[in-house]
C-alpha positions in Angstrom: -0.1 0.1 0.0 1.4 3.6 -1.0 2.1 5.7 2.1 -0.4 8.3 0.8 -3.3 5.6 1.0 -2.2 4.7 4.5 -2.4 8.4 5.6 -5.9 8.7 3.6 -7.0 5.6 5.3 -5.6 6.8 8.9 -7.6 10.5 8.5 -10.4 8.1 7.6 -10.1 6.5 11.0 -9.9 9.8 12.6 -12.7 11.4 11.3 -15.1 8.6 12.1 -13.8 8.6 15.3 -13.4 12.3 16.3 -15.3 13.9 13.4 -14.0 16.8 11.3 -12.7 18.7 14.3 -10.4 16.3 15.4 -8.8 15.8 12.0 -5.1 17.1 12.4 -2.1 16.4 10.7 -0.4 15.2 14.0 -3.7 13.2 14.5 -3.6 11.5 11.2 0.3 10.7 11.7 -0.5 9.1 15.4 -3.4 7.0 14.1 -1.2 6.0 11.2 1.8 5.2 13.3 4.0 7.4 11.3 6.8 9.9 12.6 5.4 13.6 13.0 5.4 15.4 10.0 4.7 12.6 7.6 1.1 13.8 6.6 1.9 17.2 6.0 4.7 16.2 3.6 2.0 14.7 1.6 -0.7 16.9 2.3 0.8 20.4 3.3 -2.7 22.2 4.0 -5.9 20.9 5.8 -7.7 21.6 2.8 -4.8 19.4 0.7 -5.7 16.6 3.8 -9.4 16.9 3.3 -9.1 16.3 -0.7 -6.7 13.7 -0.4 -9.1 12.0 2.2 -12.4 12.1 0.2 -10.9 10.9 -2.6 -9.6 7.7 -0.7 -13.2 7.4 0.2 -14.4 7.6 -3.4 -11.8 5.0 -4.7 -12.9 2.5 -1.6 -16.3 3.0 -2.0 -15.7 1.8 -6.0 -16.8 -2.2 -5.5 -17.1 -4.7 -8.6 -20.5 -4.5 -10.0 -20.9 -8.5 -10.1 -22.0 -9.9 -6.7 -19.0 -12.2 -5.2 -21.0 -14.9 -4.6 -22.7 -15.3 -8.1 -26.1 -14.0 -6.9 -28.3 -11.7 -8.4 -28.8 -8.1 -8.2 -30.7 -8.3 -4.9 -28.0 -10.2 -3.3 -25.4 -7.6 -4.6 -27.3 -4.4 -3.2 -28.1 -6.2 0.3 -24.4 -7.5 0.5 -23.2 -3.9 -0.5 -25.2 -2.5 2.3 -24.3 -5.0 4.9 -20.6 -4.4 4.2 -21.1 -0.6 4.8 -22.7 -1.0 8.0 -20.6 -3.4 9.4 -16.6 -3.8 7.7 -17.3 -0.3 6.1 -18.5 1.3 9.0 -15.7 3.5 9.7 -15.4 4.6 6.2 -19.3 5.3 5.9 -18.8 7.7 9.1 -16.4 9.6 7.7 -18.3 9.7 4.3 -21.2 11.0 6.2 -19.0 13.8 8.0 -17.6 14.5 4.6 -21.2 14.8 3.1 -21.9 17.6 6.0 -18.6 19.3 5.4 -19.2 19.3 1.6 -22.2 21.7 1.9 -20.1 24.2 3.4 -16.9 24.0 0.8 -17.3 23.8 -2.7 -13.9 22.4 -3.3 -14.9 19.1 -1.4 -18.5 19.1 -2.7 -17.0 18.6 -6.2 -14.9 15.5 -5.4 -17.5 14.3 -2.9 -20.6 14.7 -5.9 -18.3 13.1 -8.6 -18.0 9.8 -6.3 -21.9 9.9 -5.9 -22.6 10.4 -9.5 -20.2 7.5 -9.9 -22.2 5.0 -8.2 -25.3 6.3 -9.5 -24.4 6.0 -13.3 -23.3 2.4 -12.5 -26.3 1.8 -10.5 -28.1 2.7 -13.7 -25.7 0.8 -15.9 -26.7 -2.5 -14.1 -30.4 -1.5 -13.5 -30.9 -1.0 -17.5 -29.2 -4.5 -18.0 -31.4 -5.9 -15.6 -34.8 -4.4 -17.0 -35.3 -1.2 -15.9 -37.5 0.7 -18.0 -36.1 3.9 -16.6 -32.7 3.1 -15.3 -31.6 7.0 -14.0 -34.8 7.4 -11.8 -34.5 3.9 -10.7 -30.8 4.4 -9.7 -31.8 7.3 -7.6 -34.3 4.9 -5.8 -32.1 2.4 -5.3 -28.9 4.4 -4.2 -31.2 6.6 -1.8 -32.6 3.2 -0.3 -29.1 2.0 0.4 -27.8 5.0 1.5 -30.8 6.0 3.7 -30.8 2.5 5.3 -26.5 3.0 5.8 -27.2 6.2 7.6 -30.1 4.8 9.8 -28.1 1.9 11.0 -25.0 3.7 11.8 -25.9 7.1 13.0 -29.6 7.0 13.2 -32.3 5.4 15.4 -31.6 1.6 13.4 -28.1 1.9 15.1 -30.0 0.3 18.1 -30.7 -2.9 16.0 -29.0 -2.6 12.7 -30.5 -4.9 9.9 -29.0 -8.1 9.2 -27.9 -9.4 5.8 -31.3 -11.6 5.6 -33.2 -8.5 6.2 -31.3 -6.0 3.9 -31.8 -9.0 1.3 -35.8 -9.0 1.9 -35.9 -5.3 1.6 -33.4 -5.3 -1.3 -35.8 -7.5 -3.1 -39.2 -5.6 -2.5 -37.5 -2.4 -3.9 -36.3 -4.0 -6.7 -39.5 -6.1 -7.4 -41.0 -2.8 -8.5 -38.4 -1.8 -10.6 -36.8 -4.5 -12.7 -39.0 -6.2 -15.1 -39.0 -10.4 -15.1 
C-alpha cells in the first residue's frame, strides 16, 4: 500500500472517531503510526488533507459490479449495504462527515459529488441491463434506499438494532421488484 493511502486511511479513521474537528496532521500521523510531519509532507494544508481523504473514500466506495457469490442483483445490493454497516462502518461514518462538510466547502463538494455520480451511473447501467425501463430514476431510488438504510443503521435510530443480511436482502428484493421487469 502506498504511503499516501496509509495516510488517507488513517485520516478516515480519525474523522470517523473524532469528527472533522479531530482531523489534524498530528492526529493522522499518530493513527497511521508514522513519524510527526509525515502527513504534512503529503498534504501541506488542511484543505489538501481533506481532499486526499475524500478522494480515498471515493476509491474505496467503488466495488465490482458483479456480486461476489454469483448471486443476483438483490443479493449484490444487500451485500453492499451489509458491508457498509459492518466492515465499512468507519469509511461510511467519515463519508457522512464529509457530506456535511461538503455543504460548506465547494472544493470538497465537487469531489464528493463526483463519487456519488459514479455510483449512480454504475447503478443505472446495472439496472438497465436488468430490465429497468427508467434506469436513471430507478438508480436514484435504489441508491437513496441504500444510503438511507446505511445512515439509519450507523447514525440513526436504526443503530440500536441494525439490519442483518437477511433483512437487507428481503428489503432489496422488495425495492427491486417494482423496478426490474422479469
